[in-house]
C-alpha positions, 0 to 999 in steps of 0.5 A: 319296399322290402325289408333291409334284412330280406333279399327278394326272389326278384333280387335274386333273379336280377342279380343272376341276370347281371352276373350273366351279363358280366356285371359281377359287382352287383350283389343285391338289387330291389325295387319298392312302390310309391302310392299317391292319394289325392287327399291325406289318409287317417291313420286308420285308413293308412294302416288299412291300405297297407294291409291291402298292398304289402306283405308285412312278413317281407316288406315294410313302409319307408318314410324316406328313400334308402341309401344303404341295404346295411341294417346293422343288425347281427345274428343272435346267439345260441341260447341255453335253456336253464332246465337243470337249474329251474326244471320243467318250468324253463321248458314251459316258458320256452314252449310258449314263447316259441310256439313249439306245440309241447303237450303234457307228455312232450314237456315231461319226456324232454325234461327227462331226456335232458335232466336225468339222462344227458344231464345237461341243459338244451339249447333253444336250437335243440328244442326247436329242432325236436318240436318241429321233427316230432311234430304231429305235422311231421310224424302223424302221431294222430293218424297212428293212434289207437282207433276206437269206434263205438266203444270198441278198439280196432285192431289197426290205426287209421294209417293201417286201415288205409294200408290194408288196401295195398296188402289186398292189392299190391300187383300194380304198385311201385311206390306206396306209403314211402318216399314223397309220392306214389307210383303205379306200373307203367309202360315202355314208351318212346319219348325224346331225350338229350343225346347228353346232359349238361350242354347244347344238344339235339334230342334223340328218340329213346325207349324207356319204362316210365311209371305214373306218379301221383302225389297229394297234400294239404296246406290248410293252416298257412292258407288260412293265415296268409291265403295267397302265400299259403297257397302258392307254396302249398303248390310249390311244396307239392311240385318238389314232392313230384321231383323228389320222389325216388332219385328224381322224377318228372312233373307233368300237371296239378290240381287244387281244392278248397273247402272254407266257411260261409263266403257271405259274398255282398249282395249275395245272401244265402238262407243258411248263412249266419253273419253273426258267426265269429272267426279267429282274428288270425285267420283271414275271412272265408271269402278272402281264402277262396279268391286269394288262395286260389290266385296263389295256387294258380300264379305258382303254377303258371310261373313255374310251368305246370298247369292246374287242370282240375279241381273243386271248391265247397263252401259250408257253415250252419248252426244245427238245431242242436245249436252245434255250429258246423263250418270250415273254420280252419280251411282245406287247401288241397293240392295234388299232381301227376308225374312220371318216374324212370323205372331205373330211378324208383328206389333211393339208395342208402347213405354211405360214408364219404357221400356228399350232402347237398342243399339245392335251391334258394338261400335262407331267409327268416320265413316259415319258422315253426311250421311243423309245430304250428300246423300241429296246434289246435286253431288259436292256441298260438300267438298270432304273430308266431302263426304269420311267421310260420308261413313260407313265401314262394319263389316260382322262378327258382323252383323251375331252376331247381327242377331243370337241374333234377330233370337233367339228372333224370334224363342221364338215365343210368348215369344219374348222380342223384343217390337220394333226394328229399324236398325241404318241408316243414322244419327246414334243414333240421327235418331234411338233413336228418332224413336224407342221411338216416340212419348213419347221420352226418357231419353238417357245416351250417356256414356253407348254407348260403344266406338270402339274409346275413342276420340269420341265427344258427336257430333260423338257419337250421329251422327256417322253411325257406322255399325252393330247396332240396336236399340230396346226397351225391357221391364225391366223384360226381360233385363236379358234374352236379356242380356244372349243372347247377351252374348252367341252370343258375341255381344255388348249391351248397355241399354242406356236409 
């Protein structure tokens, strides 16, 4: 059953139903599973069976029935790193212990920042923060690096080369190389919109300008470590990229694709497949990834209500005559989606003093810890347990509730209360809240973040990539209206700053 410290998505929805029925005294409901066997299992058989039927991140084996959800655990305190006293070595030890993916440049730079400029010791929260915010996963340093082909340096980096296509043909582009998706010139269309948002209302004919929207991303590392959970949250994150474009947009349909190594399907031998190839212990087998990742992506789309309408899959691994091995050892899980955006909502508005910083969606859990840094590492550099901890877990029903709130705001047209919106991804709050308030900054109260696990430390609340969550800016005068939309859809909302 679920770990006592982890209130599941199933529980969140069950409690919501109880409260809707007036049973307000219920704070948590969980379900467990019991398996019966015709003969006793050996320890090895028991361990193998458990690996097939439970998620060790969120569930555990119980030998006796539970009598309470109380764990007795308390949140860990913020740790001060003795950089002033011990020098760079203290940062190196933390880097290895927490899987921060700091390279030589990072270690030297942050040592200089705290030791020589700020002249104080950093906390583990600060170190974790910069590791996620400035990771390759978040900043794409590699794609902005010097590009040297055949010994000659090119005038543009890789991203610059791609952006040249926009510079050459900008005419039909509405959103490009910014925001969470791209959009091209659409058209004025006739559609049906609610006569008024926020309550029961008839649909009426409307004539609006909508632009087609496209977004795409990969979720490779998580889909290799935990294929089902990695692919389902890849789909969920990409859906949020769609509805978090501009000041909110509409989700339509998705696509999914996979590239994996040799499948080695039992009874279906292929001449180029070599069954002596080894694979990293922290990754699932290519066949498991192919099956489970596909199931995860489709499962999320089906439960959310977004059809997967197209895709592809490729499998390849071969030893070349030179002896070099070429294979998709770290898989590719590609997810793309189409949507549409109202012409009035294509630009996010800048932050202003007095605006409310809002978190919309599911409560905080100890999941997806350090995903930005873990995804930025060379495969195999990290501790397997840290890799597993970095994979998120999905809640499709919560995402649908969040999406309905965004849709209600979009359908208000000129009265849309959303000033700006970003979906929560790698790094959790430590990335998305800084993005939403840049360049003004904000005062954030972490105690206002809704928790699904009361034992979370400040580090975990600030850095966990718990899913189905967006950050928004809303003007103070629109707070009551936005809260009422969230209450209607029974989705958690926190005004955190």
